N, C-alpha and C positions, 0 to 999 in steps of 0.2 A: 676281571675286576670289576666289580659294582662301582658306580660313582656315587660319592657323596650326595645327598638330597639337597636340594637348593629351596630356599623359602618354605620350609616346613613349618615356621613359626607363625601362629595365628592369634589373634585375640578373641576374648569372650567378655560380654558384659554382663554383669550380675549385680542386679540391685544398685546400678550407679557405679560400680567398680570395674575396671577394665583389668582383665587376667591374660596374660600371656602363656600359650603352650605350645607344645610341639605336636602338629597334627598329623594324625594317622591316614587321613584321608589324603592329605597332601603326600605323604609318604609314599601312597600308593602309586603316584605317578612315576616314581623312579623305582620302586621294586614289585610293582602288581599289586593286585587287589588282596588285602588281608581281612576281608569282612568276615569270614568263615574260620578266621583262627579262634583257638579256645580264648577265653578272656584274660586266662593267665599269661597266655603267649603275648597278647596285645600289649599288657602290662610290662613285660620284659621288650618288647618292641619300642614303646615308647622310651623306656630307660635307656636303650640303645641309642634312639634318636637325640635324647637331651644330652648324651655324653658322646655325641658323635665326633667331636672335635679333639677328643681325648685318643692319644696314640694307643691304648688298651682298647679301644671300640673302633672297627673298621666298616665300612660301607659291606663289606662281605658278610660281617655278622648279622645285619640288618636284612641282607638278601637271604641269608640262611634260616632266618626266622619266616619269612614270608614263603620260603620254599619248603619249610616244614611241611605245608597243607597237601604237598604231591604223595607223601608216604607216610606222613604222620610220626616221622621220626627224624632226627638229625644225628651226625657225629660231629656237629659243630660246637667247639668251646667259645663260650662268650664270658667276659667281665661284667657283673651286675652289680650295681650300687644301690642299696636300699635308703630309703629316706632318713632311717633313725634304727636306734638300737634299743631293745628292752632287756632288761636284767633282774634276776632276783638276786637275793644275798648269799645263798650257797655258791653259786657260780660268780656272783658279782665281785666277792671279796677277792678272791684270788685273782680276778681281772683288775681289779684296781691295784692288788699288790704288785701285779706286773706291771703296771702302768708307773707305779711308784719306783720299781726297780728299774725300768728303761729310764725314767729321769735321772737316777744314780749313774746309770751307763752312759748316758749322753752327756752329763757333767764330767765324768771320769775322761771321757774320749774330746774335753774341752769345748763343749758347746752348751748354749744356755737351756736348763733343765725345762724351762716353760714351751719349748718347742715340742716337747711331747703333751699333747692336748686334744682330746677328742674333737675331731672336726664335724660328727655328725652328732644331732641330739640324742643324748643317751638318758633314759630313767630308769633307775634301779629301785624295785620296790620290795621291802623288807616285809619277807611272807614266809621265810623257810624256817625260821627258828623256834617259833613256839611250839611247846611239847604240852600234851594232856597228862599233866602231872595231877591236878585237879578237874574233877569231873562230877555232874549229878547233884551240885547244890548252887545257890544263886551267886556265891562269890568266887566261882570257878574262874570266870574270865579275868577278873581283877586279879587273884591269885597267881594264876599263870602268866599273865603281862608282867608281874612284879618279879617272878622268879626268870622270865625271859630277860627282863632289863639287866637283872644280877649277873645271870650266865654269862650275857653277851655285851657287857658295856665296852670292853676294849675293842670289841668288832665294831660297834656301834660310833666309837669314838673316831675309829678308824676311819668309817664311811662319812661322816661329819667332815673329818679333815678333806677326804676327797672332793666333798660336795663345795668346799671353799677354796681348794687348789686347783681344781679343774674347771675349764669353762666348758659349756653345753653338756652339763652333768647334774642332774636332778635325784633326790632320794625322797621316796614315800616312806615315811617312818614307821615302824611297828605298831600293829594293832591296827591297820586301816583295811587291808584286804590282800587277796591274791592278786599276783602281778598281771595274770592273764584277764581276771575279772575287772581289775582297775583299767586295764588296756581296753577292753571291751567297752564298759560303762563311760569312759573318761578320756583316755589319752588317744585313741583312735580317732581320726578323722575322715577316712574313706577318700579324700582328697586333701592332699597337704599343698601349702604354699610357702614361696620364699621370696623375700626382697632382694634383689640383684641388679647393681647398676640403675637405680632408679625405677625398676619394673617389677611388678609382681607376678611371680610365675606360678602356675598352677600344675599340679603333676599327681598322678594315684599314691595314695598314702602306701608306704611299703617299710618292712622292717626285717631284720633277723633277730632272734632273742637268744639268751643263753640258757633257755629252758625248752625242750622239746614240745612242751603243748602251746608255745608261743601260735600255733597253728589255729589256736581257738578265735583269734581275730580275724579268721579268713571268712567267719560267718557275717562280718561286717561288710564283706568286699574287698578287705584289705588283704595284700598278697603278702605273705610272711610266714617264716618257719623257724625252727631251733638249729642253732649251729653251735659248736664249741665254743666256750669262754675265749680260747686263742683265736678262733676266727671271728668271734664278734669284735675282739680287740682289734683286730687288723681293719675291720670294716668301719669302726668309730674313728680309725686312724687315716681314714681316706683311701684303704686299699678295695678294690672290687673284689666281690665274692666270685670265685672261678667257678664255672659249671658247665656241663655239657647241656644244651639244648634238651629239655626232658621230654619223654614220652608224656602223653596227656591221656588219661583215661576218663571218658565220660561216665557219669553216674547217672542215670536217668531215673528221676522220683516221680510217681504218678499215684492217684489215689489218696485216701487219708487213713490216718490212724483209727482204728476202731475204738469203741469205749472201753476204758480201763486199761488202755496201753500206754505207754508213757516214752517219751524222747529218749529215755535211759534204754529202753527195749528196741527201739529204733536203732540206736548209735551201735547196741551190742551185735545187733544183726548186720548193719553195715560194715561194721569191722570183721565179722567173721567172713563175708562175702568177699571183701578185697584181700582180707589174707589169702583166703583159697585161691584169688585170682593172681596173685602175686604181684604187688605195685611198688617194691621196694626200688627208693631212688625216682621214683615217677611222682607227677603230678595228678591229683585227681581232682574234677569239677563237676560240679552236681549241676543237673540242668533237669529241664521237664516241666510239665503244668502242674506237677504236685507241689511245685515251689510256692505256687501262688497262696496255697492254705498253711505251708510250714513256717511258724513263729521264728524271728531271728534268734531267739534264745534256744531254739530246738537246733537250728542250724549252727549255732555256736558249740553246741554239745557235739555234734557230727565232727566239725572241724577240728576241736580241741583233741579227738583222738586219732588223728591222723599218724602220730609215731605208733599207736597200736595196729593199725591196719597197715603200717609200713612206708605209707607215702610221705613224701615230702611236704604237701600241703593238701588240704581237702577244701576247694574254693567254692563259694556262693558268690554269684555276680550281683552287683547292686540292682535294685528294683524298690517298688514302693514300699515294701517291707521293711527295707533298710532305712527308708527316710522317717517311717512310723517309728522306728525304735530310737534313732537319733533324736527323734522329738520327745520320744518318752523318757529318754535319759538326759534333758535339759542341754543337750546341744545347742548352738547358737542357731536362730532361723536363718541368718544369712549363709551360713557353712552349709546348712540342709540344702538351701537354693542352690550352692555352688556345686554341690555333689550332684544334684539333679543335672543341671546345665552341663557340667564337664563330662559325666559318663554318657550322657546322650549325644554331645558332639563328638566324643571319641569312639563310639560304638561299643562302650562298656557296660550300658544300661541292658538288663534282661528284657527281651522282647517275648511275648507269648510264641509259642510254637517254634522257637529258633532251635535249629540245629546244626551246631557248629561240625567241624571235621575234627575227630580226635583219633589218637592211636587204636583204640578200641573202646568198647562199651560195655556196661552192665547195665540191669534194669531192676528195680524192684518196686511192685506195686506195695504200697503202705499199708494196704489193708490186710497183707498177709502177715503182718509181723504179730508175733505173741510175746506173753510175758516171760521174761527171761533173767538169767544171771550169766556170769563169765567166771571160771575157774576150773581148777582150783589152783592155777598157778600162772597162767596165760590171759590176757585180756581178750584173745582171739577165740578162746574157748567156749563158745556160747552154750548154755545148757537150759531149756526149756523150764520153766518153773515146775511143771508137771512132771518132768524127770529129776528134778533136785535129789529126791530122797534114794531113788535107785542108783544115780550117780554115787552118791556119798557112800552107799552100801558097798558098791564096787570098789572104792578107793580102801574101804576096810579089809574087803577081801583080798584085796592085793597088798595087803601089810606084810612085810617081812617078819615072822615072828618073834625071831630072836636078835631083832636089830636094836640098837641103842637109841636112846631119846634122840641124840643128835642126828641120828639117820632116818630120820621120819621122812626127810624128802624122797628116799628111795622106795617109799611104801605108795607114792603117788602114781597113779597110772598115768602115762606120757600125755595123752591129749586131754585127759580129766573129764571125758564124757562117754565112757563105753557102757557096754550094755549092764543089765540089771546083774547085781550079784545077790549073795545070800543075804536074806532079811534077818539080820541080826536084832534080838530083841534087847532092848536097854536095860529092862529088869532083870534079864538073866546072865548080863555080862559083868565083868569087872568094872568095878568103879571106884571112885575115890570120896571119902566124906570131906566136907570142907565145912569152915565156919568163917562167915565173913560179917563183921559189924552185928555179932550176936545172933546171926541167922544160920541155920544149919541145912545142909543139902548135899547131893551126891551130884559129882561131877562125871559125865559120861563122854563116850567118844562122840564126836558130832557137836558138842557143845559149843553156843557161839558165846567166845568169850570177849568179843569186841564187836560193836555196833556203832559204824559213824557215819554221821551225815558230814562229808567233807569234801573238798577238792574242788578245784574250778570247773571240772567237767559239769558237775550238776548243780553246784550252788549259784550258779549263775542264772540258773533256769526258773522264773517265779512258779511256773506251773508245777514242776515235780516238788519244789520246796513247800509249796502250799498243799499239795498233795499229802505230803508227810504231816504237815502239820493237822490237817482235817481228818487224816486216819488216826492221829493221836487223839484228839477230840472224840471222835466217835469210841475208840478203846476207852478212854476215860469214863465217859458216859455209861459203858457197858461194865465197869468194874475191872478192866484189865490192867495188869501191872508187869512190868519188865522183870525178866527172872534177876534173881540177886547174883548170878555169876556173870553177869554181861556188863561189861563197861560200855556206858553210853557216852556219846558225845556230839555237840554240834558245833561246827567249826565252818561258817559262811564265809564266803569269798569277799563279800564287801559288807560295809555297815548297812546298806540300803536293804539288805535281805532281814536284818533285825528289825528294821522301820516296817517292812511290809508284814512280817511275821506277828510283830506286835499290834499294827492296825486291824489286822484280821481276828486278832485275839488268840491264833494258835500257838502263838509262843508259851503261853501259859499252859496249854495242853501238853506241848512238847516238854516243857519243865516237869510236869508231874510225872511223866515216864522217865526222867532222867536225863533227857535231851537238852541240858542247859548248854547256853553257849560257853563254850572254852576258849575261845580265840578266833581271830580274823587271818586265817593262814592254812596252810597246805596240811598240817598235822599228819594224822593217820595215813594218808596217802604217800606220803615220803618215808614214813617209817618214824615219825614223831608221835606214836600212840602212848608212848609214857608206859610205864611199868603197871602189871595186873597187880591186884592183891597179892600178898606174899603166899596165903595159903593156897589161892590158885595156881600160882606159878609152881607151887611145892607139888600140888596134885597131879598136874600137867606132866612134870617131869618125873615123879615117882611111879605114876600110872601108865607111863608110856602113852598118854592121851592124844590122840589126833582130834583137835580142836579146831575151831573155825573162826576167822574173821568176817563181816560182813560191812562194806563199805561202799559208799558213792563216790567212788574214785575212779582211776584209770589205770593204775598200776597194782599188780597185785604178784609180781615175781616172788620165787623163794627167798625166805629171808628179810623180806623187805618191811611187812607191816609189823612183825613182833618175832623175836627168835624161836619163841615157843610156839608158834602158832604157823602149823605147817600147810595150812588151807585156807584160802583167802578168796572172797567171791564179792566180784562187784556187781552192784545191784541199784537200783532206784532208790532214792530217799525214803518213801513210802515202804517199799520192800525192807529197808534196813530197818524201819519201826517194826515191822511185822516180824522179822526174824529174833528182833529184842524180845519181842511179847512172846513168840514161841519157845525161844531158848536153844533150839536145837535144829541142826540141818536135817536130822534124819525124821522130819515130820512131812508129810505131803500137803503143801499148804492149800493146793487146790482141792483137796479132800478132806483134810483132818484139821480139827479145830485149833485155833490158837490158844485157846483157854475157855474158862466158864466163866459166866456174867456172875453177879451179885447173886441170883437166884439158883446158880448151880448148872445153868444151861450152856450147851456148848456155843462157843462164839467162833464162825468161820471168817477167813479173810473176807468173803464176798459180803459180809455183814459191816464191815467196817471201812471198805474199800470206798471212796468217794467218786461220786460221779463226776461225769465232764462238766455238767451245768453246774454242779457245787463248786468246782475248781475253777471254772470260767467268773462265776460270781466273786470268789476270793481274789483271782487275779485283778479284778478291776479296783481293788484297794490298792494297788502298786499306781504311785503318783509321780510325776515328773517333779514335784517340789522335792521328794525324798532323795532322788539323785542330786540336784542344785544342792541341798542342803549338805550332804554327806561330802560332796567333793570342793564344796567353796573353800575349804582350808586343807586340801588332802596334802599338801607339803609341809604343814605346820607342826604336827605332832604334839604329844601332850607335854607337860612341865619337866618330866624326867628326862625326855628326847632332848628338849631345849636346854636343859642343865648340863649336858655331857660337856667335858672338857675337850676344846677343840686349838690346838696349836695352829698359828698361822704361818705357814711357810711353804716355799714351793717344793721341797723335797721332804720326805717323811723322815722324821726322827725315830729309827729302828730302837727297839728295846731287845736286848740279847736275851732278856729273861723271861720275855713273853713266849706263852705257850699257844698263843692264838695268833699272833701275826710276825712271820720271820720273813727277812730278806731272802728270797729265792735265788739258787745258784744258777739259774739259767743263762745268765749273762756274765758269768765270770770268766775272765780271761778273753772274752771277745773281741776281736779288732775289727777294723774297718773293712776288710776284705774276708771271704770265707776260706776256710781251708780245702784242700783236696778231699773227696770222696775215697773212702777205702773199702776193700771187700771185706766180708766177714769170713774169718779163718777158724775153723776147731771150735765153734760155738756149742756150749752145751745148752741142754733144753731146759728151761726154768720151770716150765708146767706144760701139761698136754690135756686139752679139754675137749668134751664132746661138742654136740649141735646145742644151738640157741644160748650160749653163754652171753649174759647180760652185761650192760655195763654197771648194774647192780650188783654183778658178781664181781667185777673188775675193781671197780671204783671203791674207795671207801665210804661206806653209808651206815645210818643208823647208830647203834649203841656200840661204845668201845669197851671191850672185855677187859679185866684187870689183869689176866695172864697172857693177853696178846703182845706183839712187840709194841704197838701203839699205847697200850694201856702201861707196859713195863716203863716205855719212855716217859709218860706222863708222871708216873708215881716216882720215878728218879728226878724228877724236876720239881718236886712237892706237891704235885696235884692229887688229891684223895679222889677213890672211884666215885663218890658222891657227886664231885665236882668234875667229873670227865666231860659233861655233855655229851654231842654228838660228834660224828665225824664231820658231818655237813657243817658244823660251827666253827670246827677247826680247819678249815679249807685254806686258810690264810698261813697255816704252818707246814711247809713241806716235810719237815721231820716227821709229824704225825701222818700226813697223808700217804708219803711213800712206804710207811710201815704198817698202813691199813690197806694196801693195793693188793688186790688176789685175797684178802683175809675173810672174805665173806663166809658166813658159818655154814653155808648150803652149796659152796661152789665144789665140784669134783673133779681132781687130779687125776688123770687116769694112769699117771705114774705110780699110783699107790692103790692097792687092793684096800677096799672096804674101809676107807677113810675120807670123809666128809669135812672140808673146811679148808683152810689157807694153809695147805702143807704141802711139800714136796720132797723128793728124794735128792740130796746133794751127792752127785753121781761119783765122784772120784773117792769119796769116803764111803756112800752107799748109806750114809745116815739121815734118817726122816727128821726134818725141822720146819721151823714156819717159812713159809716163800721169802719173806723179806730177809730172815737171818742166812738162808742158802744164798740169797742174791749177793748179800754182803761178803759172805765167803768167796764167792766168784770174783767179785770186784777185787778182793784183795790178792786173789790169784791171777788176776789181770785175764779172765776168761770171758769174752764176750757172750751174750745170751739170746736164744731165741724161745718164741711161745708158739705152739702148735696147736691149731684148734678145727673144730669141724664148719659147719654150715652156720650161716648168721651169726658170725662172730660180733659182737658188739651191739648187739640188739638193745633198745631202749631208749632212756634219756640222754640228753646231750652233756655227759660228765667229762669235763675236760680233763679231771684228775685220772681217769681210766687211762688216758694217753701220757699225760705227765708222769703219774706214778710209774707207768711202765718203762718210761725212758730214764727216770732216776734210778730203777733199779738193775739198769744196765742192759736191757733189751733192745738189740740192734734191728730186728727183723719179728714180724709175725708171720706164720705160715698157716692160712687157712682155707678152707674151702669156698667161703663166700663171706662177705661183710655186709652189714648194715651203714647207710651213708655217712651218718654222722661219726661214728668212731672211726671208721678207714680215713676220713680227712684230716680228724683230730691227730690220729698217729701221724701223719705226714706232716702235720702242724707242729708236731714235737721232734720231727726228725727220726722217726721210727719207718723202717720200709716195710708196706704192707705187700705180702705175696701171697698168690693164690694157686693151690695145686692144679696141676693140669687136669682135664677132663678125665674122668675115669678114674684118676688116682686119689689117694687120701691118705690119712696116717694107718688106717685099718690094712688097706691092700699093700701098703710098702712095710707091714710087719712091724712099725714102729713101737717102741716101749717107754720111749723117753731117755734111753740110755745113750741113745745115739750123739755123735756130734757132726753138726750141721756147717758145711762152708758155702758161702753165696759169692760167685763170681761175675765180675763184669762191672759192678756198682760204679765203677768210675765213669762209664759211658752209657750208663743206664738212661732211657727214654721213656714216655709215657707209655703203658700198653705193651713194652717190649717181654720178650720171652728171658728168662734169667736161669742162669744154670745153678742148679742146688746140688750139692753131693751129700749124701746121707750116709755116714760111715759107722758102722758097729763091728763088733768081733767077729761077725759073720761076713763081713765084707763090705763093700760100696755099692749104693745105688744112686743113679744120676737122674734127676728129672728137669723139666724146663718149666719153671714155675712163670705165671703171669704177673707182671709187675701191676700193682694195683694203683700206683700213681697216673691218674688217668688224663691230666691236662698239663699244660705247659707252665701255668701259673704253681700247679702244685709241685711240678718238677723244680721251679725255681726255689719253692720255701724248703724243699727236701734237700737242696744244694747248699743252702744257706744255713743247714741245722736246725731249721723249723721257721714259722710262718713271723714270730715276733723278731727274730733275728734280722730276717729280710725286710721287714716293715722298717726296723731301727737304722739299719744301713740306706735303705732308699731315702730316708728321711736326712741323713746326714750327705 
């Protein structure tokens, strides 16, 4: 047993201020030298030191972190407390709904409601609700914001109530920016401070966020990652984040990007490399002398896409570039001095030539990166620009000729980057005649119907944004125009982007090509792309056309961007503009022209691509004053926001008639002590899925179809289809969300043949029906349910409703081949048992059809990582397996025993 360290508290004088901090150097006297620990683990070690007196942190935890250096791995569980919590409105609204429901539960149990209050600072940024209804004209932004406020007034009034009802809770109003970019440009401090007992303590700025791309802040040297909304709620209520000390993969960067290569090309290359390596559940830490020439915005671009390469985080240490960026973005000079002094004192400053100990190492010479896209449905499937035409032709050749339009997903090759297929001439194939705004054209396979500069990944990066503007300028000068079937949009991550695009004059050129400002928010990247013109949607549907979107985002999963667009391609902002000009993916932009100039001469991509020197000159237009101006009143909002009606009360006045905000049933009948755990007996299979089922497939997202269970519910409650809004906007209403769970138009339930979408077979009757309808029949029949799946179950965003909806449908357990980190922990957080098939067994080897009944024994005595007896019975007999319990830690086990993490927290507070 290691002894608690004595006298690790030290002081640091910065600019006449004295700061107290827990010294890693002094801790070495008790635990041994930790100088070669990865930076990320040094941050965790400091966190353990600071909370070392707490019963949830022991000296053995600290010793395990130091001893990690011996093998580059550990099986030790630790409790980690982040400094703060970041939310966006899609995940934030249900979080605040849960807090409001907890206040009701506390009051019912005879305690003061205000005992439920965030103990850590919480910032919620409203960025997920603006949709691209209007585009391509100067009034697009004003019109979209007006619609957003009208659609979401009830949600926004609820958030404003939360802002006044809860302490430590701030809201950034709509029309301001994307939470990750606001975090990077303003909220993040690199070093956090807190007043306690008359002393000012300094410690690393750390956070968890309810959006998986919280990792973007890793570019600023801030350790943070995405968690489910329920985990975030527990963290803000003072509970530690339970985690195993992770493996840390070192990613060494050397060299420089070549002329014409962008940060987007770099991140797509890094994403592909790390996915192939396999880093799920691991930390990734970037190091190497290539960092000295890598701008912080490029680092943030790479950090942002950690969920896409599967890592918990993608961390960049603090160095001179960090300070330069903080200075550029208007941070206080004293804060910048503190960051430098603290990180150097703690060994958290990047030193040239440093070689920390890592679990494993990858290396990339940035000089080898080439121009790339990724798709058609996974971010890690990188395709070189030179291979895009052949890749798309292969997708078309793989089409199933007699498939229905809703089955277009079946036509896509699994990896999205297979060999050259038959080159189909667009002139000789079936096409659809279209007329939009008086212009007639033919719509073909491969047509780019959406071109969107959007998402925190790239809109935070001045070099790629200004590259897009400069390319637009050159295209306009040569007389090029975007094709009439392309829906163009520009949704920056903060108002600062508009300032520097305007200062450089390139916003006018983007406007000329239809890339007018549509809003400050996530828009297309999260499925808020809005409708296409009706004739285009009709042509796609009637012609069974395989069309495309090109976006500067980070997600392109099936059904996410637009239900009628089966192929979606991630690309840099300048390539988004280029493909809007070309109008089709079946053009080799490295060889074939984008179009013709005013004199009829061909114009190639190389003719309009800006040089590095031109981009650098434009980037000089980015000024500190822009950041200070835009963030001076970041929490104020416009007059509409300020005029929202906000009742002042400690508990929320629920409206039974609301279709946006409803009292959730999670705490109904909850007592002060948890009930006993029970085995699962004779459960039916609700659905059976293959590999890589994402949280986008599971959780309600995007548009609500009128004939879906959620659509029927809304119409029964007086909401017309035109007013449905999106699933994301209605996350505060469990009635909508449980009806939309597993309802994705691209999800494939293997219990049904040749059927795509949220359907299943109700086994007792043999009837095919919506998954929600089947689940409710099982509830009536008092039949428990399980879900069966393949590898990487729950890939993607930290969608808490993927777990909440699963639980409300009556699912007791999930049996999968493997899980992605966030969804596994979210299932536990909602009291759903995640089980893993034993090595060498899966649904196929067991011959499962979904008609079986599943029984799980030994749940009452279950332990983390234990083997669990599962009996799979059918008319052909019984098969028994020993599944692995994927409750990995003691804390997770405590949450499961209480029926969920929020139940555990609430009982703990009482």
